[in-house]
N, C-alpha and C positions, 0 to 999 in steps of 0.2 A: 243353514239348517242345523238342527241339533246333531250332536255326535252320533246319536243312535239312528238317525234317519237315513236309511238306504246306503247304497254304495258310496255316494258322495260324502255322507256322514262318516263312513268308515275311512275314507281316504284322508279325512281331516287329521286322522291320527297317524297315518303312515303312508308311504308310497305303495301304489298298487301296480303290479305288472300282471296283466291278464291276457293270455293268448287264446283263451276260450271264454270270452266274456259272457256268452249266453248261459253258461253253467255256473256263473259266480253266485253263491247264495246271498251275497250282500245286496244284490240289485233288487229294487222293488219298483214295480211299475208305477206306483203312485208318485214316486220321487224322481226316479232317473231311468225311464225306459230306454233300452238300448235299440237304436234303429237297426232294422234288418240289414245285413251286409257288413256289419262291423266285425272284422276278423280278429282284431287285437286292440288292446288299450294299454296305455302307460299314463298314469295320472299321479300327480304329486302336489302336495300343498305348499303354498307360499307362506311361510311363517315369518313373523317379525323377528328382527335381529337386534341385539344379541340375546334377548331374554326368551325368545320363542314363546311368547305369551299371547299372541294374537294371530289369527289366520287372516292374511291379506287377500288371498284368492287361491285359485287352483290352476294348474297347467295340465292340459289333457292332450295326449298325442294318440292318434287313431290310425289304423290301417297302414302299418308299415309295409312298404313294398317288399315283395318276395325277392330274395337275392338268389340269382341262379347259381352262385358259387356255393350255396348251402344246400346240401343234398337232403339231410334228414331233419332239418330244423328250420322253422320260420317264425316270424314274430319278433317281439322285443326280447333282448337278452340283458345280462348284467352290465355289459359295456354301455348299453343305451341308458341304463339307470345312472351310471357314473357321469355320463355327459350331461344328462338332465339335471343332476344335482349341482354340477358346476354352473350350469346356466341359471338354476334357481337362485343360487347365491348372488349372482350378478343382478338378476331381476329384482331381488329384495332390496339390494342397495340402491338400485335405480329408482324403485318406487318410493323408498324412504326419502331420497333427495327430492323427488317429485312432490311429496307431501310437505316437506320442509319449505320448498319454494312457494307452494300455495299459501302456507301459513305466513311466510314472510311477505308475500304480495298482499294478503288481506290486512296484515298489521300495518303495512305502509299506506294502505288505503283508508284506514280507520278514521283519519282526521278530515276526510273530505265530506262534501255534502251528499245528501241522498240522491240528488239529481246528477251527480258526477258520473260520467260514463264508466269510470274506473270501477264503480260498484256494480255495474251490470254483470250478471253471471257470464254472459257471452264474452264480455271484455276480459274477465278474469281467466276464462278458458283460453282465450287467444294469447294472453300473456304467457301462460304456461306452455301452450303449444309452440309458441315461438321459441321457447327454450329447449323443448325436447323433440319437436317435430319439424319436418321440412315440407314446404309447399310444392305444388306442381303435379301431384298425383291425381289421376282421375279414374273412377271406377268404370265398369263395363258399359254403363249408361251415359258416360261422358260427364258425370257430375263431379265437380271439384272436391277432392278429399285431401286430408293430410296423412302422410305416411310416416310411421314411427321410424326413427333412425335406428339402425342396427348394423351388424357386420355385413359389409357387402361381399360379393363373391370372391374378390381377390383376397380379402381378409380371411374368409373361411378357408380358402386354399392355403393361405400361409399358416393357418392353425393346424389344419388336418392333412395338408398335402404330403407331409413327410411320412405318414403312418404306413406301416406294412401290415398286411393281413397274415395272421397266424393260421395254421390248418383249421378248417371249418369256417373260414371266412370272417373271423373276428379279429379285431386289432389286438396286438400283444399288450399285456398289462403295463410294461414299461413305457409303451407309447402313450397309454392313457394318462400316465403320470405327467408326461411331457405335454399332453393336451391340456391338462388342468393348469399346469404352470403357465403355458403360453396363453390360455384363455385369460388368466389374471393379467398378464402383461399386455396382451393385445387389447383387452377392454380398456386399459388405461390409455393406450395409444389412441384408441377411438375417441375417448373422452377428450384427450388433448387436442385432436384435430377439430372436434366440434366446438371447443371452447377457446380457439386460437386467439391470442392477444398480440400477435405480431412480434414475437421475441426476436425474429431475425432482422427487425428494423431497429433504428436508433431511438425512435420516439415512442414512448408509452406514457400515458397519463396515469401514474401509479395511484393517484388519489380517487380515480373514477372507476376502479375495477370492482366487480362483484367478488364475493369470496370464491366462487367457482372459477372465475378468471385468475384470481390470485394463485389458487392451487394449480391451475393449468400452466401458469408461467413457470412455476417450479418444475412441474412434470415435463413440460416441453424441454427445459434445459437438460433434464436427466435423459429424456428420450433422444434428443438431437445428438447428444454426445455418445450414445451407444451404451450407456450405463445399464439401462433396463435389460439389455440382452446379455451383457457380459458379467454383471455382478448379481449374485443371488439376492434380489430384493424380495421382501415379503409381499403379501397381498396388498392391493392398492389401498384398502381401508386402513391398514397399519401406517402406510405412508401419509394418508390423509389425517389420521389421528395425530401423528407426529407433527405434521404441518400446523394443525390446530393447537396442539400443545405449545409449540414454539410461539405462535402468534399471541396466545394468551399471556405469555411472559413479557411481551413488549409493553412499554408504558405509553402514555399520551404525550411524551416529550415532543417539542416542536419539530425537531430534526431527527433525533435518534429514535425513530419509531418504526413500525412495521413497514411503512411505505419505503423507508430508506433501505430496509432489508430486501424488499423486492427489487429496488433499483440496483442494489449490489449484486443480487443473483443475475439480473438481466445483463449488467455490464461486465460481470465476471465471465459470463458465457459469451457475450457479443464481442468484447475486446479480444478475447483469446481465440475465438474462431475466425474473426475478421483478420487477425494477424497470422492465421494459418499455423497455430502452435499445437495442432493435434498430435504431431509426432513427438513432441517434447513432454507430454503429460501421460502418465499411466492411468488406467481405469480407476485405481484407488485415488490418484491425484484429482481426477475429474470429480469423483464423488465428494472428496474433501473440499474442493473449490466451490461446488454448487451448494452442498448442504452447509458448509462453513459460511458462505455468503448469506444464507438464510438466517443463521444463528449468531452471526458475529457481534451483534449488539444486543443479544438477549438480556433482558433485565437492566438495560441502560437507563439511568435515572435523570438524564438531561443535564448532568454536570460532568466536568472532565476529571481526569485522574488527579490532577493537582488539587482540586476541591476535595475529593475523597480523602487524600492524604492529609491536607491541612485541617480538615474537620475530624480527623481520626475516626473515620467511619468503620462500621463493622467489616465492610469489604476490604478496606485498606489494611486493617489489622489481620484479617484472614489471609490475605495474599502478600503480606510483608511489604506493602507500598510499591510493589513491582507489577506493572501492567495490570492494575487493579481491575478495571472494568473488563478488559479483554480476558483475563484469567477467569473472571466470574462467568462471562458468556460462554467460554469454552467448557467450563464445568457443567453449566446448565444444559448445554447442547447434548451432553451424554447422559446427564441425570434424567432428562425428560424421556429419552429413549429407553433407558434401563430401569427406571423406577416408576414410570407411569404406565398403567395397564393399557395394553393394546397399542403401544407407541414404539416398540422395539424394532427399528428399521435395520438393526444389525443382526437380528436373531438367526438369519440363515447364512450369514457370512462365515467363511472358513476362518479359523483362528489367525492364520498368517495375514489374510486379507484384512481382517478387522484391525490387526496391529498396524498395518501400513496406513489404513484410512485414519485411524485415531492419531497417529503421529503427524501426518500431513495436515489433518484438519485443525489440530491444536496449534501447530506452527503457523498455519494460514491465519487463524483468528488473532493470535498474538501479534502477527505482522501488521495488523491494522493500528497498532499503537504508534502514534506519530513520533515517538522518541526514536524509532528505528527508520525514520524517513531517509536520512542520509545514507544508511546502509543500502536501502533500496535504490537510491540514486546511483550509488557506486555499482550495484549489481546490474542496473540497467545499462550503465555505460560499458560494462564488460559483457553485455548480453551476446553480442555477435561472436564472442570467443568461446561460448559454451558449445558442447557437443550437440549435434542435431539429432538427439535420440532421447529416450526417457530417463537417461542417467541424471539429467538436470531437472527432473519433474518437481522435486521439492522446491527448488529455487524459483521455478516458473510459477508454481502455485502461489507461493508467498508474494511474488512480485505482482501477479495479476489480481490477487485479492486486494492488495494495497491500492492498485490502480483503480479497481472498481469502487473501493470505499471512498476515494477522494475524487470521483469522476464527475461531480456535478458541474465543474467549469468546462468540461468537454462534451456536455450534453447539449441538445438543441436549446436555443436561447430562452424560449418560453418556460421550459422545464428547469433549466439552470437558474434562472432568476427566481423562480418559485422556491427552489432549494436554498438559494442564497438568503432570501427573506426569512425562511424558516430558521436557518442557522443563526441569523442575526437576532431573532426573537429569543432563541435559546440562550445565546451569549448574554443578551440583555437581562434575562431572568437570573442567570447565574451572577452577573455583576451586582444586581440589586440585592440578592441574598448575601453575597460577600460583604457588601457595604453594611448590611444590617448586623453581620457577625463581626465586623471589624477586621476582615481578611483582605489583604492586598489584592487588587484586581488587575489583570493583564490589560495593557493599553488597547489591544485590539478588540476588547469587549466593551469599550466605553463609547457613549454617544452614537450608538448605531441607529438610533431613530432619525439621525440626519442623513439624507440620501447621499450627500457628498462624502461624508465619513465612510458610509457603507461602500460606496464605489471605490474609494481609495483603498479600503481593506481588500476588496476584490482584486484590484490591480496588484497589490502587494502579494496576495496569495498566488495569483497566476504567475507573476514574474519571478518570485523567489522560492515557490514550492512546486507549482505545477510544471513550469517550463524546464527546470533542471531534470525533472523525472520523465515527463512525456517527450521532451525534445529528442533524446536519444532513441526513444521508442519510435517516433515518427521517422527518424533517419534510418534505423536498422530494419524495421518491420514494414512490410507492404500491407495494403488493405485498410489503412487508417486515415485516408484522405478526408473522409467525412468528419471524423473526430477532430482532425486538425482544423478544418473549416469552422466547426462549432466553437472551438477554443478561440480562434481569431475573431469571430463575430462577437463572442461574449466579452473579450478584452476591449474591442472597439466600443461596445455598448457602455462599459464602465468608464472607459477613457472619455467618451462623449459627455458623460455626466460631470466628470471632473473638469473637462475643458470648458463646458458651459458655465460652471461655477466660477472658474478662474476668469473667464471673459466678463461675467457679471461683476466680479470683484474689481477688475480693472476699470470697468465702466463706472462703477460707484466711486472709485478713487478719483477719476477724472472729473466726474460731476461735482464732487466735493471741492476739488481744486478750482473749478470754474466758479462755483458759488462763492468761494472765499475771495477771489479776485474781484468779482462783481460787488461784493460787500465793501471791499477796500476802496473802490472808486467812489463810494458814497460817503466815506468818513469825512468829518470836518478837517480843515487844513492843518490845525494844530496837532491832529493825530497822524498826519502823513509826515514822517520824519524828514525826508529830504526837503520838502517845502518849508517845514518849520525851521530847519536849520538856516535856509536862505533868509527867512524873515528875521531870525535872530542876528544874523550877520549884518543885515541892512540896518537894524536898530543900533548895532555897535558902531557902524560907520557914521551914522547920524550923530551919535554921541561924541565921537572923536571930533567931528567937524565943529560941534558946539564948543 
């Protein structure tokens, strides 16, 4: 309707609280007749966000129950407006994601034929409903329906259960501030549950996640560690904006891409929790570990630090040849938050908390530089001598970040082998570029298209890099039996490739030997030296007799 049309037209411009709706001058029978028996109304528009330039719909609440604790007043009050505004913001975000998903679904269907079921409107609706609705609900006539997912009773109680009523039966203003904050956090928790990607397991196909599931993986890690409740995090949209800003900084490198970032977040969380290290990490440390895992290779270009230094790149010059890529990633992690609009995940942190987070996050990202690997090996060997409290948080965060970064040999075999193949392609691309530039190439980057060479590289990495680091971890920390089993299986798989190649080589050598002997047996007598010598001796004897 037009802005000027009746009460609904009026509400498009502002929220209406009407406890005597029959007397409202804006209502017009032609547009919005009020049914008899309507005691009170609360109506508000759903505006698009952030520009507020389009009305998406209206929410109308009617006939609020009378509260026996209220003597002189009934109907909707300011506290109801506050709660509705908080819910409106969440609804707008949900509707916009709904629209984006429809657009995405239609775009993905565009290349199909007209007869394809995917182009059927009902099929499209089912696709979206499967994303936002849950089955199993039936109306009063027994007809099957879908029920929109929302906060269940237990979640409502968790949000509102702590509130105390002020005189007159209304919640106190400070409680409403807590309601709004908890609505933000609890909505994120609800979204996490609905988009679960199994972060508590060891196996995730990082290449097959939707963007919603990718964000859910990060959000689950934050929620499971208690950060959402303990640290002042901003509205979920800011966390999502930051997530998208970081993702956009990752390149299409074969290995050091956003999928690797997700794997690092997953294993930073999973290794640390499985090893029961909660008591050794502060909340600031947890935040640094999870967000640091997400950002630790931001802007990585698929070439290592040595290449950056040898080519005298802009980054190498900027960071004085020291931990070039790691320093760049740490800087970008904070620049995205502080310099990009709507991405400041630190904006509600206290100054001292921000200082702790920044210090540990930078240290954790720098710790992924392989030049510090032996320091981490020594740290892990001395791990059982550390205090069993948060005084060792910094060391634990750095160690577990490094463990997550190099964790592909301890992942399930199908995932581990895929990471290994991606890393070999990235190394091969660097080797080819170095050859074209006349730069020396490390031996472990050569001939990786040969499966045997690749398997030998894997064995060397496991035996000389992984085992000295993870071995003490397996010995000291409980809960890592599955990881140890993965590592054993991955080593056996690589060893089987090299053993088969060695066996084939021995077989080829024996076959060549047998072929040589067979050919020798067919040679003329004068080519067979012992027989030729006997013939020559006989000739000499005959000559002597003559």
